[in-house]
DOMARDO-691940 format. One line per 3 residues: number of its first residue (from 1); for each residue x, z negated, y negated of N, C-alpha, C, CB. Coordinates in pm, whole numbers, plus 50000, padded with zeros to 5 digits. Glycine has a CB too. Example, Ala and Ser with C-alpha at 12.3 -4.5 7.8 and 13.67 -1.06 7.14 Angstrom:
BEGIN
1) 51319/49220/50569/51230/49220/50450/51320/49220/50330/51131/49095/50447  51285/49292/50225/51367/49286/50106/51290/49213/49997/51408/49428/50060
***
This chain:
BEGIN
1) 90056/74696/39341/89983/74804/39406/89841/74813/39354/89983/74785/39558  89778/74699/39343/89641/74696/39293/89633/74747/39151/89584/74554/39300  89736/74714/39070/89738/74762/38930/89745/74913/38923/89856/74700/38855
4) 89826/74972/39010/89840/75118/39013/89708/75184/39050/89950/75161/39113  89639/75123/39150/89508/75177/39193/89407/75168/39079/89456/75101/39316  89409/75054/39008/89316/75036/38896/89343/75138/38785/89327/74894/38839
7) 89473/75161/38759/89510/75260/38657/89464/75399/38697/89663/75259/38634  89482/75433/38826/89439/75565/38874/89288/75581/38865/89485/75585/39020  89215/75474/38901/89068/75477/38890/89026/75495/38743/89007/75348/38948
10) 89094/75421/38654/89063/75429/38511/89088/75570/38457/89147/75327/38432  89202/75630/38500/89234/75766/38456/89130/75866/38505/89373/75806/38506  89088/75848/38632/88987/75938/38690/88856/75928/38612/88964/75905/38838
13) 88814/75803/38584/88690/75782/38508/88701/75837/38367/88655/75633/38504  88820/75816/38307/88842/75864/38170/88836/76017/38163/88978/75814/38117  88892/76083/38266/88888/76230/38273/88744/76278/38286/88973/76281/38392
16) 88667/76207/38368/88526/76244/38386/88448/76229/38256/88461/76158/38497  88477/76121/38183/88408/76098/38054/88443/76208/37955/88446/75960/37995  88572/76244/37951/88616/76350/37860/88552/76483/37896/88769/76363/37862
19) 88542/76511/38026/88479/76636/38070/88330/76637/38032/88496/76653/38223  88267/76521/38049/88125/76509/38014/88103/76530/37864/88070/76371/38056  88191/76469/37783/88182/76485/37638/88204/76631/37598/88285/76396/37569
22) 88301/76696/37665/88329/76836/37635/88210/76925/37669/88454/76883/37711  88150/76898/37785/88032/76975/37828/87917/76953/37730/87989/76935/37971  87899/76827/37687/87792/76796/37592/87814/76869/37459/87785/76644/37568
25) 87940/76874/37415/87972/76946/37289/87943/77095/37303/88120/76924/37251  87981/77151/37417/87957/77294/37440/87807/77324/37444/88024/77341/37570  87731/77235/37511/87586/77253/37517/87523/77240/37379/87524/77150/37613
28) 87575/77146/37300/87522/77126/37165/87551/77247/37077/87582/77000/37102  87674/77301/37088/87710/77422/37013/87621/77540/37053/87859/77458/37037  87597/77551/37184/87512/77660/37233/87370/77645/37179/87510/77662/37387
31) 87322/77521/37176/87187/77494/37125/87177/77526/36976/87149/77346/37150  87280/77487/36900/87282/77516/36755/87290/77666/36729/87401/77445/36689  87368/77737/36812/87379/77882/36797/87244/77949/36821/87484/77938/36895
34) 87174/77903/36924/87042/77958/36954/86943/77931/36841/86989/77899/37086  86951/77811/36783/86862/77777/36671/86893/77864/36549/86876/77628/36634  87022/77885/36523/87062/77969/36409/87014/78112/36428/87216/77967/36391
37) 87033/78165/36549/86989/78302/36577/86837/78312/36567/87037/78346/36718  86767/78208/36613/86621/78207/36604/86574/78207/36458/86564/78084/36677  86643/78131/36372/86610/78128/36229/86630/78266/36167/86695/78024/36155
40) 86738/78333/36204/86767/78465/36150/86671/78571/36204/86911/78504/36180  86625/78553/36327/86522/78643/36381/86392/78626/36304/86500/78615/36532  86363/78499/36267/86246/78472/36184/86259/78538/36048/86226/78322/36167
43) 86381/78536/35993/86407/78602/35865/86385/78752/35876/86550/78572/35818  86431/78811/35986/86415/78956/36008/86266/78992/36018/86489/79000/36136  86188/78909/36087/86044/78934/36098/85976/78925/35962/85978/78836/36195
46) 86015/78824/35884/85959/78807/35750/85988/78928/35663/86015/78679/35684  86112/78977/35669/86151/79094/35589/86075/79219/35635/86302/79118/35599  86054/79232/35766/85980/79347/35819/85836/79347/35769/85982/79346/35972
49) 85771/79230/35776/85634/79218/35726/85631/79244/35575/85576/79076/35757  85732/79192/35504/85741/79212/35360/85756/79359/35323/85857/79134/35304  85834/79433/35401/85853/79576/35376/85720/79651/35390/85957/79635/35473
52) 85645/79619/35495/85513/79681/35515/85420/79649/35398/85450/79634/35649  85420/79521/35355/85336/79479/35243/85377/79552/35114/85345/79326/35222  85508/79566/35092/85558/79637/34975/85512/79783/34975/85711/79630/34969
55) 85515/79846/35093/85473/79986/35102/85328/80002/35057/85490/80038/35247  85239/79917/35110/85097/79925/35072/85078/79896/34923/85014/79827/35156  85148/79794/34874/85135/79756/34734/85184/79866/34641/85212/79626/34706
58) 85298/79925/34675/85354/80032/34593/85266/80157/34598/85495/80066/34639  85203/80183/34711/85111/80296/34721/84990/80276/34629/85064/80315/34867  84939/80152/34626/84825/80121/34538/84865/80137/34391/84773/79977/34564
61) 84982/80082/34356/85031/80094/34218/85054/80241/34182/85160/80014/34200  85112/80316/34276/85140/80457/34251/85012/80537/34230/85218/80516/34367  84911/80509/34312/84783/80580/34298/84718/80547/34164/84687/80542/34414
64) 84721/80417/34126/84661/80375/33998/84732/80441/33880/84666/80221/33984  84865/80449/33887/84942/80513/33780/84914/80663/33774/85093/80488/33801  84911/80725/33889/84884/80869/33896/84748/80901/33835/84891/80919/34042
67) 84649/80820/33871/84513/80841/33819/84509/80821/33667/84412/80745/33888  84576/80717/33619/84577/80688/33475/84648/80798/33396/84644/80553/33448  84758/80849/33451/84833/80956/33382/84757/81088/33388/84974/80973/33445
70) 84693/81114/33504/84615/81238/33520/84497/81241/33424/84565/81251/33665  84439/81124/33400/84326/81114/33306/84371/81042/33179/84207/81038/33372  84483/81085/33127/84546/81013/33016/84461/81011/32890/84679/81074/32985
73) 84462/80893/32829/84414/80875/32692/84493/80758/32635/84257/80848/32686  84500/80751/32504/84579/80644/32441/84528/80506/32479/84577/80659/32290  84401/80499/32520/84343/80370/32562/84412/80315/32686/84192/80385/32589
76) 84480/80402/32761/84546/80360/32886/84692/80319/32866/84539/80472/32987  84738/80319/32743/84881/80292/32719/84927/80158/32773/84911/80299/32571  84849/80053/32743/84884/79919/32793/84892/79921/32946/84779/79813/32746
79) 84791/79983/33007/84781/79987/33153/84900/80062/33213/84649/80054/33196  84931/80179/33158/85039/80263/33212/85175/80194/33198/85041/80399/33141  85202/80142/33080/85332/80076/33057/85346/79953/33147/85347/80034/32909
82) 85239/79872/33154/85244/79750/33236/85263/79783/33383/85115/79668/33217  85185/79880/33434/85196/79914/33576/85329/79981/33608/85082/80004/33617  85383/80059/33514/85515/80119/33536/85620/80010/33554/85554/80211/33417
85) 85615/79908/33468/85711/79798/33477/85695/79722/33609/85693/79702/33357  85571/79692/33645/85544/79620/33770/85591/79702/33890/85393/79586/33782  85562/79833/33888/85601/79920/33999/85752/79930/34012/85541/80060/33979
88) 85822/79943/33901/85969/79954/33906/86032/79826/33961/86026/79984/33767  85980/79710/33916/86032/79582/33964/86006/79566/34113/85969/79465/33885  85886/79605/34158/85854/79593/34299/85926/79697/34384/85704/79606/34320
91) 85960/79811/34324/86042/79909/34394/86181/79851/34422/86053/80040/34312  86234/79778/34323/86362/79708/34342/86348/79602/34450/86411/79644/34208  86236/79528/34448/86212/79428/34550/86203/79489/34689/86085/79352/34519
94) 86139/79605/34698/86126/79678/34824/86263/79717/34878/86039/79803/34804  86349/79769/34791/86485/79808/34834/86566/79684/34875/86559/79883/34719  86544/79571/34807/86611/79446/34845/86573/79404/34986/86576/79334/34745
97) 86444/79413/35018/86397/79372/35151/86457/79461/35261/86242/79378/35157  86468/79591/35233/86529/79682/35330/86676/79643/35350/86517/79830/35283  86745/79616/35239/86886/79576/35245/86903/79445/35322/86945/79562/35104
100) 86817/79347/35294/86826/79218/35361/86801/79232/35511/86726/79118/35301  86705/79316/35547/86676/79337/35689/86796/79401/35758/86550/79425/35707  86856/79500/35693/86974/79568/35751/87089/79469/35767/87017/79686/35662
103) 87112/79387/35666/87220/79288/35674/87197/79188/35787/87235/79214/35542  87071/79145/35800/87038/79047/35905/87057/79108/36043/86892/78998/35888  87014/79233/36059/87027/79301/36189/87174/79329/36225/86948/79432/36187
106) 87258/79342/36122/87399/79378/36146/87491/79258/36166/87449/79459/36030  87435/79138/36170/87517/79020/36193/87574/79023/36335/87435/78890/36170  87704/79007/36346/87770/79005/36477/87779/78860/36526/87912/79070/36469
109) 87688/78822/36614/87683/78684/36661/87802/78649/36751/87554/78660/36736  87874/78750/36797/87993/78726/36880/88118/78710/36794/88012/78839/36980  88103/78732/36662/88217/78720/36572/88249/78574/36541/88190/78795/36444
112) 88347/78554/36454/88388/78417/36419/88281/78351/36333/88523/78418/36346  88276/78220/36342/88178/78142/36263/88201/78162/36114/88187/77992/36299  88328/78171/36074/88361/78188/35932/88305/78320/35878/88514/78184/35912
115) 88321/78426/35957/88271/78558/35915/88119/78558/35905/88317/78667/36015  88052/78493/36000/87906/78484/35996/87861/78406/35873/87851/78416/36124  87933/78296/35842/87900/78217/35724/87917/78298/35595/87988/78091/35718
118) 88021/78381/35587/88041/78468/35470/87925/78566/35457/88175/78545/35482  87884/78620/35570/87773/78715/35572/87644/78648/35523/87753/78772/35714  87620/78526/35570/87499/78453/35532/87502/78413/35384/87482/78327/35619
121) 87620/78378/35334/87633/78342/35192/87602/78463/35103/87776/78290/35162  87650/78581/35145/87621/78703/35069/87471/78732/35070/87698/78824/35128  87408/78711/35185/87264/78732/35198/87186/78634/35112/87221/78719/35344
124) 87233/78509/35107/87167/78407/35026/87175/78441/34877/87231/78269/35052  87291/78485/34832/87308/78526/34692/87215/78642/34657/87454/78566/34663  87201/78736/34749/87115/78852/34726/86968/78811/34720/87135/78956/34837
127) 86927/78715/34802/86788/78667/34799/86759/78597/34666/86762/78569/34916  86857/78522/34615/86841/78457/34484/86829/78562/34374/86961/78363/34456  86913/78665/34379/86906/78773/34280/86773/78848/34289/87023/78871/34299
130) 86723/78864/34410/86594/78930/34430/86483/78852/34360/86563/78943/34581  86481/78720/34381/86380/78636/34316/86391/78641/34165/86393/78493/34364  86512/78648/34115/86537/78654/33971/86472/78778/33909/86689/78655/33943
133) 86490/78892/33976/86432/79018/33925/86281/79017/33936/86490/79138/34001  86228/78966/34046/86083/78966/34068/86009/78884/33962/86051/78913/34207  86076/78785/33905/86014/78701/33801/85985/78780/33672/86105/78582/33768
136) 86054/78890/33653/86041/78966/33529/85907/79037/33516/86152/79067/33519  85831/79047/33625/85705/79120/33621/85588/79036/33566/85670/79169/33758  85604/78905/33560/85492/78818/33523/85424/78854/33391/85540/78676/33515
139) 85499/78880/33282/85431/78910/33154/85341/79032/33159/85534/78930/33045  85374/79128/33244/85296/79253/33249/85160/79235/33315/85375/79359/33324  85144/79126/33391/85014/79095/33448/84917/79041/33341/85029/78993/33561
142) 84970/79009/33225/84885/78959/33115/84852/79069/33014/84953/78842/33044  84899/79193/33039/84878/79300/32941/84815/79426/33000/85009/79336/32876  84817/79442/33134/84772/79569/33192/84625/79600/33165/84796/79567/33342
145) 84543/79498/33143/84399/79518/33124/84361/79545/32978/84324/79396/33173  84459/79537/32887/84430/79558/32745/84411/79707/32716/84543/79501/32658  84339/79734/32607/84317/79873/32562/84314/79876/32411/84186/79931/32621
148) 84378/79978/32351/84377/79985/32204/84240/80027/32149/84484/80083/32157  84146/80055/32240/84009/80084/32195/83939/79958/32146/83928/80149/32308  83976/79846/32207/83909/79721/32168/84004/79608/32131/83822/79675/32280
151) 84133/79625/32161/84230/79519/32126/84332/79573/32027/84302/79465/32252  84351/79504/31914/84291/79376/31875/84171/79388/31781/84395/79290/31809  84134/79511/31743/84038/79528/31635/83896/79481/31668/84033/79671/31598
154) 83857/79481/31795/83719/79447/31830/83706/79309/31895/83663/79551/31922  83809/79230/31887/83801/79095/31944/83820/78992/31833/83908/79075/32056  83779/78871/31863/83789/78764/31763/83933/78720/31746/83701/78644/31802
157) 83957/78652/31636/84091/78599/31610/84132/78500/31719/84097/78530/31472  84034/78426/31769/84060/78329/31876/84115/78396/32001/83933/78253/31911  84057/78515/32035/84105/78587/32153/84245/78641/32131/84009/78701/32189
160) 84271/78691/32010/84405/78742/31979/84508/78631/31994/84410/78801/31835  84475/78514/31942/84566/78399/31954/84585/78361/32101/84511/78278/31875  84473/78361/32177/84479/78330/32320/84571/78429/32393/84338/78332/32382
163) 84556/78559/32361/84638/78662/32426/84786/78646/32392/84590/78801/32385  84813/78614/32268/84953/78594/32226/85014/78474/32299/84961/78572/32072  84936/78366/32308/84984/78246/32378/85005/78276/32527/84884/78128/32359
166) 84908/78349/32588/84916/78381/32731/85040/78466/32762/84788/78455/32775  85056/78573/32686/85170/78662/32709/85302/78594/32672/85153/78791/32629  85301/78521/32561/85422/78450/32519/85465/78346/32621/85399/78382/32385
169) 85367/78272/32676/85398/78171/32778/85454/78236/32904/85272/78089/32812  85395/78351/32939/85441/78423/33058/85584/78475/33038/85347/78539/33090  85614/78523/32918/85751/78570/32888/85849/78453/32898/85758/78634/32746
172) 85811/78338/32844/85899/78221/32850/85920/78176/32995/85840/78106/32767  85811/78175/33074/85822/78136/33215/85916/78230/33290/85682/78134/33281  85900/78360/33266/85987/78458/33331/86132/78436/33293/85944/78600/33294
175) 86155/78412/33164/86292/78388/33118/86351/78262/33180/86295/78378/32965  86269/78156/33185/86316/78028/33239/86349/78041/33389/86209/77918/33218  86260/78108/33462/86284/78127/33605/86404/78218/33629/86159/78186/33673
178) 86416/78323/33549/86530/78414/33560/86661/78339/33539/86518/78528/33458  86663/78255/33436/86784/78180/33402/86819/78077/33510/86767/78110/33267  86717/78023/33576/86739/77915/33672/86751/77963/33817/86628/77815/33663
181) 86745/78093/33838/86771/78145/33973/86922/78155/33991/86703/78285/33994  86981/78047/34037/87126/78044/34058/87161/77950/34173/87199/78000/33930  87276/77971/34229/87320/77896/34348/87324/77746/34320/87459/77943/34393
184) 87359/77710/34199/87371/77567/34164/87241/77490/34184/87416/77552/34019  87127/77561/34184/86998/77494/34199/86950/77484/34343/86894/77566/34117  87034/77527/34438/86993/77521/34579/86976/77377/34629/87095/77592/34664
187) 87035/77282/34557/87018/77141/34596/86888/77082/34544/87135/77058/34545  86811/77163/34469/86683/77116/34414/86568/77167/34500/86666/77162/34267  86478/77077/34536/86369/77110/34628/86278/77218/34572/86287/76986/34660
190) 86244/77210/34441/86152/77307/34382/86208/77449/34390/86123/77269/34236  86340/77461/34377/86401/77594/34381/86404/77646/34525/86543/77589/34322  86435/77559/34620/86434/77601/34761/86295/77645/34803/86483/77487/34852
193) 86192/77573/34754/86054/77612/34784/86020/77746/34720/85957/77503/34736  86076/77770/34602/86048/77893/34528/86100/78016/34601/86110/77886/34388  86218/78007/34661/86276/78122/34730/86243/78124/34879/86427/78123/34711
196) 86167/78024/34924/86133/78016/35067/86055/78139/35111/86051/77889/35096  85965/78188/35024/85883/78304/35059/85962/78432/35076/85780/78325/34956  86082/78436/35021/86168/78555/35034/86267/78540/35150/86244/78580/34904
199) 86250/78434/35228/86339/78412/35342/86442/78304/35319/86409/78538/35377  86435/78237/35203/86534/78135/35171/86536/78019/35270/86507/78082/35034  86419/77981/35321/86411/77867/35414/86478/77899/35547/86264/77827/35437
202) 86445/78015/35603/86506/78055/35731/86657/78066/35719/86447/78190/35779  86700/78123/35608/86844/78140/35586/86913/78006/35566/86870/78231/35465  86848/77916/35493/86903/77782/35471/86924/77710/35604/86809/77700/35380
205) 86826/77722/35696/86838/77660/35828/86955/77719/35906/86708/77676/35907  86967/77851/35902/87076/77918/35975/87212/77873/35922/87062/78070/35965  87224/77865/35790/87350/77820/35728/87382/77677/35770/87343/77830/35574
208) 87280/77593/35774/87299/77453/35814/87348/77445/35959/87167/77373/35798  87287/77523/36047/87329/77521/36188/87473/77569/36204/87235/77609/36272  87511/77674/36131/87647/77726/36144/87750/77631/36084/87657/77862/36077
211) 87710/77550/35988/87801/77447/35936/87829/77343/36044/87741/77378/35809  87725/77307/36119/87742/77211/36228/87828/77271/36339/87605/77168/36285  87807/77399/36367/87888/77467/36468/88036/77468/36426/87837/77612/36491
214) 88059/77495/36298/88196/77495/36245/88260/77357/36260/88197/77538/36097  88179/77253/36235/88231/77116/36247/88274/77087/36390/88123/77014/36202  88192/77126/36489/88228/77101/36628/88346/77188/36671/88108/77127/36720
217) 88356/77308/36616/88468/77396/36648/88600/77336/36599/88447/77535/36586  88598/77274/36481/88718/77210/36426/88757/77089/36511/88695/77167/36280  88656/77018/36560/88685/76899/36641/88758/76936/36770/88554/76826/36676
220) 88723/77056/36821/88785/77099/36946/88930/77142/36923/88705/77214/37010
***
């Protein structure tokens, strides 16, 4: 009789422990979900601020180009070509930010974890591609101030060499960064830091939280 009572007590305690563990898992999943949503809300805010910044920047570039074309002379060729390239690249960046914001806002948090993870992976790939394109503008920042009125005929050989090295180095840097903007480098700290400004950090956190949520979902 005593053995039966002990077994019943043990079963009761075991059921309570299992219920407690289940409640703890549910609370942990809820906490992770809230953290993931908070990270994505941070991403949406970053993209919103970025869109506003892009608008002002593109307006400045547009005004400068309009003024240079309106008062055209061959001396402005370097300036016009360089600013056109910078403006086009930033216009692409602007459209990327709008797209990223729309994708972030359209995430269905009530949907399956797998679907949310697919959505986040697509967003991550797009952010990497965005950074890749933005790197292409660097060489043009080394040429916009040049003018055929004084370059290269009115400068020393030393300056010409300096300009070639400056622009050449910038072209190489752009090429190297363009080539290395790929998913395979997400395990490298320098690359994660590089795309952090475009929302890579917030997205990385959200992906990490949803992986943990998936793990607990499988356990259940």
